[in-house]
MARFI-115191 format. One record per residue (C-alpha): residue number from 1; residue in three letters; x negated, y negated, z negated. Coordinates in steps of 0.2 Angstrom, whole numbers, padded with zeros to 4 digits, always signed. Example, Ala and Ser with C-alpha at 12.3 -4.5 7.8 and 13.67 -1.06 7.14 Angstrom:
MARFI-115191
<node><pos>1</pos><code>Ala</code><px>-0062</px><py>+0022</py><pz>-0039</pz></node>
<node><pos>2</pos><code>Ser</code><px>-0068</px><py>+0005</py><pz>-0036</pz></node>
//
This chain:
MARFI-115191
<node><pos>1</pos><code>Met</code><px>+0001</px><py>+0000</py><pz>+0000</pz></node>
<node><pos>2</pos><code>Pro</code><px>-0008</px><py>-0018</py><pz>+0005</pz></node>
<node><pos>3</pos><code>Leu</code><px>-0012</px><py>-0029</py><pz>-0009</pz></node>
<node><pos>4</pos><code>Leu</code><px>-0007</px><py>-0045</py><pz>+0001</pz></node>
<node><pos>5</pos><code>Glu</code><px>+0010</px><py>-0050</py><pz>+0007</pz></node>
<node><pos>6</pos><code>Ile</code><px>+0011</px><py>-0063</py><pz>+0021</pz></node>
<node><pos>7</pos><code>Asn</code><px>+0024</px><py>-0076</py><pz>+0023</pz></node>
<node><pos>8</pos><code>Gln</code><px>+0024</px><py>-0091</py><pz>+0034</pz></node>
<node><pos>9</pos><code>Thr</code><px>+0020</px><py>-0108</py><pz>+0027</pz></node>
<node><pos>10</pos><code>His</code><px>+0013</px><py>-0125</py><pz>+0033</pz></node>
<node><pos>11</pos><code>Arg</code><px>-0005</px><py>-0123</py><pz>+0039</pz></node>
<node><pos>12</pos><code>Val</code><px>-0020</px><py>-0134</py><pz>+0041</pz></node>
<node><pos>13</pos><code>Ser</code><px>-0036</px><py>-0130</py><pz>+0051</pz></node>
<node><pos>14</pos><code>Ala</code><px>-0052</px><py>-0129</py><pz>+0042</pz></node>
<node><pos>15</pos><code>Thr</code><px>-0070</px><py>-0125</py><pz>+0047</pz></node>
<node><pos>16</pos><code>Ile</code><px>-0079</px><py>-0113</py><pz>+0035</pz></node>
<node><pos>17</pos><code>Arg</code><px>-0094</px><py>-0101</py><pz>+0037</pz></node>
<node><pos>18</pos><code>Ile</code><px>-0095</px><py>-0082</py><pz>+0031</pz></node>
<node><pos>19</pos><code>Asp</code><px>-0106</px><py>-0068</py><pz>+0032</pz></node>
<node><pos>20</pos><code>Glu</code><px>-0104</px><py>-0057</py><pz>+0047</pz></node>
<node><pos>21</pos><code>Thr</code><px>-0100</px><py>-0042</py><pz>+0037</pz></node>
<node><pos>22</pos><code>Thr</code><px>-0086</px><py>-0051</py><pz>+0028</pz></node>
<node><pos>23</pos><code>Ala</code><px>-0079</px><py>-0057</py><pz>+0045</pz></node>
<node><pos>24</pos><code>Ala</code><px>-0078</px><py>-0039</py><pz>+0052</pz></node>
<node><pos>25</pos><code>Gln</code><px>-0069</px><py>-0034</py><pz>+0036</pz></node>
<node><pos>26</pos><code>Ile</code><px>-0056</px><py>-0048</py><pz>+0038</pz></node>
<node><pos>27</pos><code>Asp</code><px>-0053</px><py>-0042</py><pz>+0056</pz></node>
<node><pos>28</pos><code>Gln</code><px>-0051</px><py>-0024</py><pz>+0050</pz></node>
<node><pos>29</pos><code>Tyr</code><px>-0040</px><py>-0029</py><pz>+0034</pz></node>
<node><pos>30</pos><code>Ala</code><px>-0029</px><py>-0039</py><pz>+0047</pz></node>
<node><pos>31</pos><code>Ala</code><px>-0027</px><py>-0024</py><pz>+0059</pz></node>
<node><pos>32</pos><code>Phe</code><px>-0022</px><py>-0013</py><pz>+0044</pz></node>
<node><pos>33</pos><code>Leu</code><px>-0009</px><py>-0027</py><pz>+0038</pz></node>
<node><pos>34</pos><code>Glu</code><px>-0005</px><py>-0029</py><pz>+0057</pz></node>
<node><pos>35</pos><code>Ala</code><px>-0007</px><py>-0048</py><pz>+0052</pz></node>
<node><pos>36</pos><code>Ser</code><px>-0018</px><py>-0062</py><pz>+0058</pz></node>
<node><pos>37</pos><code>Ala</code><px>-0035</px><py>-0065</py><pz>+0051</pz></node>
<node><pos>38</pos><code>Asp</code><px>-0030</px><py>-0082</py><pz>+0045</pz></node>
<node><pos>39</pos><code>Asp</code><px>-0016</px><py>-0074</py><pz>+0035</pz></node>
<node><pos>40</pos><code>Val</code><px>-0028</px><py>-0062</py><pz>+0027</pz></node>
<node><pos>41</pos><code>Val</code><px>-0041</px><py>-0076</py><pz>+0022</pz></node>
<node><pos>42</pos><code>Asp</code><px>-0026</px><py>-0087</py><pz>+0015</pz></node>
<node><pos>43</pos><code>Lys</code><px>-0019</px><py>-0073</py><pz>+0005</pz></node>
<node><pos>44</pos><code>Ala</code><px>-0034</px><py>-0066</py><pz>-0001</pz></node>
<node><pos>45</pos><code>Leu</code><px>-0040</px><py>-0083</py><pz>-0009</pz></node>
<node><pos>46</pos><code>Ala</code><px>-0022</px><py>-0087</py><pz>-0016</pz></node>
<node><pos>47</pos><code>Tyr</code><px>-0024</px><py>-0070</py><pz>-0024</pz></node>
<node><pos>48</pos><code>Val</code><px>-0041</px><py>-0073</py><pz>-0032</pz></node>
<node><pos>49</pos><code>Phe</code><px>-0035</px><py>-0091</py><pz>-0037</pz></node>
<node><pos>50</pos><code>Thr</code><px>-0021</px><py>-0084</py><pz>-0047</pz></node>
<node><pos>51</pos><code>Lys</code><px>-0030</px><py>-0070</py><pz>-0054</pz></node>
<node><pos>52</pos><code>Asp</code><px>-0044</px><py>-0079</py><pz>-0061</pz></node>
<node><pos>53</pos><code>Arg</code><px>-0040</px><py>-0085</py><pz>-0078</pz></node>
<node><pos>54</pos><code>Asp</code><px>-0055</px><py>-0098</py><pz>-0080</pz></node>
<node><pos>55</pos><code>Phe</code><px>-0051</px><py>-0106</py><pz>-0063</pz></node>
<node><pos>56</pos><code>Gln</code><px>-0032</px><py>-0107</py><pz>-0070</pz></node>
<node><pos>57</pos><code>Asp</code><px>-0038</px><py>-0116</py><pz>-0085</pz></node>
<node><pos>58</pos><code>Phe</code><px>-0050</px><py>-0128</py><pz>-0075</pz></node>
<node><pos>59</pos><code>Leu</code><px>-0034</px><py>-0132</py><pz>-0065</pz></node>
<node><pos>60</pos><code>His</code><px>-0028</px><py>-0140</py><pz>-0081</pz></node>
<node><pos>61</pos><code>Thr</code><px>-0042</px><py>-0151</py><pz>-0084</pz></node>
<node><pos>62</pos><code>Gln</code><px>-0046</px><py>-0169</py><pz>-0079</pz></node>
<node><pos>63</pos><code>Asp</code><px>-0060</px><py>-0162</py><pz>-0069</pz></node>
<node><pos>64</pos><code>Ala</code><px>-0049</px><py>-0153</py><pz>-0057</pz></node>
<node><pos>65</pos><code>Ala</code><px>-0040</px><py>-0169</py><pz>-0053</pz></node>
<node><pos>66</pos><code>Gln</code><px>-0056</px><py>-0177</py><pz>-0047</pz></node>
<node><pos>67</pos><code>Val</code><px>-0063</px><py>-0164</py><pz>-0037</pz></node>
<node><pos>68</pos><code>Pro</code><px>-0072</px><py>-0171</py><pz>-0020</pz></node>
<node><pos>69</pos><code>Gln</code><px>-0065</px><py>-0163</py><pz>-0004</pz></node>
<node><pos>70</pos><code>Arg</code><px>-0078</px><py>-0151</py><pz>+0002</pz></node>
<node><pos>71</pos><code>Leu</code><px>-0068</px><py>-0141</py><pz>+0014</pz></node>
<node><pos>72</pos><code>Arg</code><px>-0068</px><py>-0147</py><pz>+0032</pz></node>
<node><pos>73</pos><code>Ile</code><px>-0050</px><py>-0149</py><pz>+0036</pz></node>
<node><pos>74</pos><code>Arg</code><px>-0044</px><py>-0154</py><pz>+0053</pz></node>
<node><pos>75</pos><code>Arg</code><px>-0027</px><py>-0162</py><pz>+0053</pz></node>
<node><pos>76</pos><code>Ala</code><px>-0014</px><py>-0164</py><pz>+0067</pz></node>
<node><pos>77</pos><code>Pro</code><px>-0008</px><py>-0182</py><pz>+0070</pz></node>
<node><pos>78</pos><code>Lys</code><px>+0010</px><py>-0185</py><pz>+0062</pz></node>
<node><pos>79</pos><code>Ala</code><px>+0025</px><py>-0185</py><pz>+0075</pz></node>
<node><pos>80</pos><code>Pro</code><px>+0027</px><py>-0203</py><pz>+0078</pz></node>
<node><pos>81</pos><code>Val</code><px>+0010</px><py>-0204</py><pz>+0084</pz></node>
<node><pos>82</pos><code>Leu</code><px>+0011</px><py>-0189</py><pz>+0095</pz></node>
<node><pos>83</pos><code>Gln</code><px>+0028</px><py>-0197</py><pz>+0102</pz></node>
<node><pos>84</pos><code>Asn</code><px>+0018</px><py>-0213</py><pz>+0106</pz></node>
<node><pos>85</pos><code>Leu</code><px>+0005</px><py>-0204</py><pz>+0115</pz></node>
<node><pos>86</pos><code>Phe</code><px>+0016</px><py>-0194</py><pz>+0125</pz></node>
<node><pos>87</pos><code>Arg</code><px>+0024</px><py>-0211</py><pz>+0131</pz></node>
<node><pos>88</pos><code>Arg</code><px>+0009</px><py>-0219</py><pz>+0135</pz></node>
<node><pos>89</pos><code>Gln</code><px>-0001</px><py>-0204</py><pz>+0142</pz></node>
<node><pos>90</pos><code>Pro</code><px>+0011</px><py>-0191</py><pz>+0148</pz></node>
<node><pos>91</pos><code>Lys</code><px>-0003</px><py>-0183</py><pz>+0159</pz></node>
<node><pos>92</pos><code>Arg</code><px>-0015</px><py>-0180</py><pz>+0144</pz></node>
<node><pos>93</pos><code>Ala</code><px>-0003</px><py>-0171</py><pz>+0131</pz></node>
<node><pos>94</pos><code>Lys</code><px>+0005</px><py>-0155</py><pz>+0134</pz></node>
<node><pos>95</pos><code>Ala</code><px>+0014</px><py>-0142</py><pz>+0124</pz></node>
<node><pos>96</pos><code>Val</code><px>+0004</px><py>-0125</py><pz>+0122</pz></node>
<node><pos>97</pos><code>Asp</code><px>+0013</px><py>-0110</py><pz>+0113</pz></node>
<node><pos>98</pos><code>Gly</code><px>+0024</px><py>-0121</py><pz>+0102</pz></node>
<node><pos>99</pos><code>Ala</code><px>+0010</px><py>-0132</py><pz>+0097</pz></node>
<node><pos>100</pos><code>Thr</code><px>+0003</px><py>-0148</py><pz>+0105</pz></node>
<node><pos>101</pos><code>Glu</code><px>-0014</px><py>-0149</py><pz>+0113</pz></node>
<node><pos>102</pos><code>Leu</code><px>-0021</px><py>-0166</py><pz>+0117</pz></node>
<node><pos>103</pos><code>His</code><px>-0034</px><py>-0172</py><pz>+0129</pz></node>
<node><pos>104</pos><code>Val</code><px>-0039</px><py>-0190</py><pz>+0125</pz></node>
<node><pos>105</pos><code>Arg</code><px>-0053</px><py>-0197</py><pz>+0134</pz></node>
<node><pos>106</pos><code>Ser</code><px>-0063</px><py>-0212</py><pz>+0128</pz></node>
//
């Protein structure tokens, strides 16, 4: 029986580096669950965060509220910004598999 349960949530893209053996195991676990590698990483980290009692205690301290962002997160523009881009540059924005891909040249 799998230890992780996968549910759909709001996602952001982030850049991380992991060991090659860990990446291979992520792919293997994803195949085992019939899920994406992203879901495996997300749920595995959530599982560790909830099970680590020292980390849970840390979350209730002032230090936890003042942690600098170390993860490189790539956020999509807000919807109104996309709508304005579509109006101004209709040839440079297109929908791809339900997501939006933007090609902006400077």
